[in-house]
N, C-alpha and C positions, 0 to 999 in steps of 0.2 A: 450842872449834871443834867444831860440829859434823860427827856423822861424814859424811853423804854430802860437806859441803865438805870435808873432809880426805880421802876416797877420790878426788878428784877433783882434789886439788890434789898430793898427794902418794903416787898408787898407780901403781901399773902395771898393763901387760896380762897376763892370762896366754892359759895354748895356745889358749882358744877364742874370745880379744881382749877378755873379760870385764875391765875396771880395775876394782881391787880390792886391797887393801891386807893383803895375807898376807905378815907379815913374823917375825920373828924378833928380839928388840931386845935388848939390852945395855946399858951405861956407855957405850958405845965406837958411833961412828955407824953405819947400814949402810950397804950398798949406795944404797938411798933418803937417805939422811940423816939417819934418826929413830932416835933414842936415847933411853934413860934416864937422868935425871936425877934424883938423890934429893935431896928437900929436907927442911926439919927433921921438918917433920911428915905430908909426902907423899912419892908418887914420880910422878912427871911422864916424859911422853912429851912427847917436843921435836924440833924440826926443828932442824939445824944452822944455818938463817936466824933462830933468834929465838924461829919461834912454837909457844907452848903448845898441843898437840895435845888431851891427855889428861891428869888429872889423878885420881890415888884417894889416899885419905887411908890413915897410914899404920895408924891404929885401925881404921878399919872395915874393911881389909884381914885386920889380926888378927883381929877380930871374928868375920867371916866364916870365913877359916880354923880359927875353933877349932869353929865352930857346923859346918863341913862334913866336920873331922876332928878330931872330938874328943880322940881316941886312936888308935893307930895300935902292934900288933906289929909290930917292926921284929924279920926275922929272916937270920940269917948262915950261909950253907954251902958246903962245900967241893963241888965239882963234878968226878965223877970219869967216864969214860966207858969203858966194860967192853964190846965184843963190842956195839956200836951199843945200850947201854943205859947210859941216865945214872943215876948212885952219888951220894946225896950226903948228906955229911955234915956234919950241920947243928953248928957250933960256938959259935952265940952267938942268946939270943932280948932282946929290951928291948921295954918300954913305953913311947913314948913320947906325950907328953900335954903341952897347951899350948901357948901362944905370945904374944909382945909385939909391940908395934910396933919395937920395939927390935932385937929376935931377928933380925924381917922385914930391917929395913934393913940391917945387919951383913950378914946373906946376900946382897941384891941387892949390896950392896958387894961380897962376895967372887966375885958373879958367881956364886952356887950358884941364885940364883932370875931366869930370863928370863921377860919379856913375848911373847904371842904375840898379835897382830891376826890378825881372820878377817873382814874384811868386806870385800864387794864395791859395786858402783853397779847399783841396779835401774832407773834410769831417773829413779823421782821420790821415792828415799829411798834409805839405805845396808840393804841386807841384813847382818845383824852373825851371825854362825855363832859369836859369843860368844869376849869375850877370856878369855886364859889365862894364867897363873899356872905355868909349870914349874918344875921341880925335876930333878936326876936322882938315882936312887934311894939311890946311895953318898953324897946329902947330906943324905937326911932328917933324920939325928939332929939337926943343927944346926936345924934348923926347930921345935923344936920346945925349950921351955922347962926343963921335966923328960924325964930321960931316965931310966928304971929296970930292972936287968939283972932277968931272969926266972931 
C-alpha cells in the first residue's frame, strides 16, 4: 500500500486537524486496528481487516541494524541520590555486537521491539518523518548476537 493511501485509510487527526499515522505498533492491534505480524522472512504491518500496509524483510533489518549500530557498550549502574546529587556505582559493562534476522524475530515476538510510524498527509503526498523500530534500554543485550563482559 502506498504511504498516502495508508494515511488516508487508517490515519487519525492530530490536535491541528492534520491527518496522520503516528502510532506505535506491536503484535496486538492498537486503537486504529494496526498491528505487526511476524512472517517467516518479514515483519508486516497489517490492519485487522487483513490489509497489508507495509513489509520489511528481516534480513534487511538485520543488515541495517548492523550498519547503524555495529557495536554498543552497555553499562549498568546503581544510582543513589544524596543531598540532591546523584551518585553512580557502575556494576557491569558489556560489549554488544552483531544481530541476525532470527534474533530480531525473537525480539519482535517477545514484544521487546515495537514499530513506530510517523507519517502525515501533505495533500499530494505523505510526509514520512521516519519509520522507527524502538526497544527499551533494558532489552538491548537481547538484540545482539554476541554479548561480552568487560
